[in-house]
C-alpha positions as CSV (number, residue, x, y, z in Angstrom):
1,C,25.0,10.6,6.1
2,I,24.2,8.1,3.4
3,L,20.9,7.0,4.9
4,F,19.6,10.4,5.1
5,Q,20.6,11.2,1.5
6,S,19.1,7.9,0.5
7,V,15.7,8.8,2.2
8,I,15.8,12.3,0.5
9,N,16.2,10.7,-2.8
10,L,13.5,8.3,-2.1
11,R,11.2,10.8,-1.2
12,H,11.9,12.9,-4.3
13,H,11.3,9.6,-6.6
14,I,8.0,9.0,-4.8
15,L,6.9,12.8,-5.2
16,T,7.8,12.9,-9.0
17,G,6.4,9.3,-9.6
18,C,9.5,8.0,-11.0
19,L,9.3,4.6,-9.1
20,P,6.7,1.8,-9.6
21,I,4.4,1.9,-6.7
22,L,5.0,-1.6,-5.5
23,Y,9.0,-1.1,-5.5
24,T,8.4,2.0,-3.8
25,R,6.3,0.7,-1.0
26,I,8.9,-2.3,-0.4
27,H,11.7,-0.1,-0.5
28,L,10.2,2.4,1.7
29,Q,9.2,0.0,4.4
30,E,12.8,-1.3,4.2
31,K,14.3,2.1,5.0
32,C,11.7,3.0,7.7
33,D,12.5,-0.4,9.3
34,R,16.4,0.3,9.3
35,L,15.8,3.4,10.8
36,I,13.6,2.1,13.4
37,E,16.4,-0.4,14.3
38,L,18.9,2.2,14.4
39,C,16.7,4.3,16.7
40,L,16.2,1.6,19.0
41,K,19.9,0.2,18.9
42,Y,21.1,3.8,19.7
43,S,18.4,4.4,22.4
44,E,19.6,1.4,24.3
45,K,23.3,2.1,24.0
46,M,22.8,5.6,25.3
47,R,20.7,4.5,28.3
48,L,23.2,1.7,29.1
49,K,26.0,4.4,29.1
50,E,24.3,6.6,31.4
51,Y,23.5,3.9,33.6
52,R,27.0,2.7,33.7
53,Y,28.2,6.3,34.5
54,Y,25.9,6.7,37.4
55,R,27.1,3.2,38.8
56,S,30.9,4.2,38.1
57,D,33.5,5.6,40.5
58,E,33.9,8.5,38.2
59,A,30.5,9.7,39.0
60,E,31.3,9.4,42.7
61,E,34.6,11.3,42.2
62,A,32.8,14.1,40.2
63,E,30.2,14.5,42.8
64,N,33.0,14.8,45.5
65,A,34.8,17.5,43.3
66,G,31.7,19.6,43.1
67,I,31.0,18.9,39.4
68,D,27.6,18.5,38.2
69,V,26.9,14.7,38.0
70,D,23.7,15.0,35.9
71,L,25.5,17.1,33.4
72,A,28.4,14.7,33.3
73,A,25.9,11.8,32.7
74,L,24.4,13.6,30.0
75,H,27.9,14.0,28.3
76,A,28.4,10.3,28.9
77,K,24.9,9.6,27.3
78,L,25.6,11.8,24.2
79,K,29.1,10.1,23.6
80,G,27.5,6.5,24.3
81,G,25.2,6.8,21.3
82,G,22.8,9.8,22.2
83,D,24.2,12.1,19.5
84,V,23.6,9.5,16.8
85,F,20.3,8.7,18.3
86,H,19.1,12.2,18.0
87,R,20.2,12.3,14.5
88,V,18.5,9.2,13.4
89,G,15.6,10.4,15.3
90,A,15.6,13.6,13.2
91,I,15.9,11.5,10.0
92,T,13.1,9.3,10.9
93,A,10.9,12.4,11.9
94,F,11.7,13.7,8.4
95,A,10.7,10.6,6.5
96,A,7.6,10.3,8.5
97,V,6.5,14.0,7.9
98,G,7.1,13.5,4.2
99,S,4.9,10.4,3.7
100,R,1.7,9.3,5.6
101,R,2.5,5.7,4.5
102,C,5.8,6.0,6.1
103,H,4.4,7.8,9.2
104,E,1.9,5.0,9.6
105,H,4.5,2.1,9.1
106,I,7.0,3.6,11.6
107,I,4.2,4.2,14.4
108,E,3.0,0.6,13.8
109,Q,6.5,-1.0,14.1
110,L,7.4,1.2,17.1
111,T,4.2,0.0,18.7
112,V,4.9,-3.6,17.8
113,R,8.6,-3.6,19.0
114,A,7.6,-1.8,22.1
115,A,5.3,-4.6,23.0
116,R,7.8,-7.2,22.1
117,S,10.3,-5.6,24.5
118,T,8.0,-5.5,27.6
């Protein structure tokens, strides 16, 4: 994943002091903002896919056939963006653990965006 490698490279440069501080802060915030955008995008996609599955005829047919509907809904959720959501979430967590500033920025942005969406 290019984004994951970019976060690792950026973290390495920060720890070794190879980048100017101002450039690092701006670049780090841009990367964190992009990670947050991707998390929210794929979170919405997977929830929508799961909702559509439960509302579909396919769910009713699976229930009549004796198939576990919740497991089938999970499969639809993962295919609909859940897999990517979990991967991006892991990358975001990795970035947040590696940098206190990044952690604070991610929490702040998630709080602001959650307030906007309600």
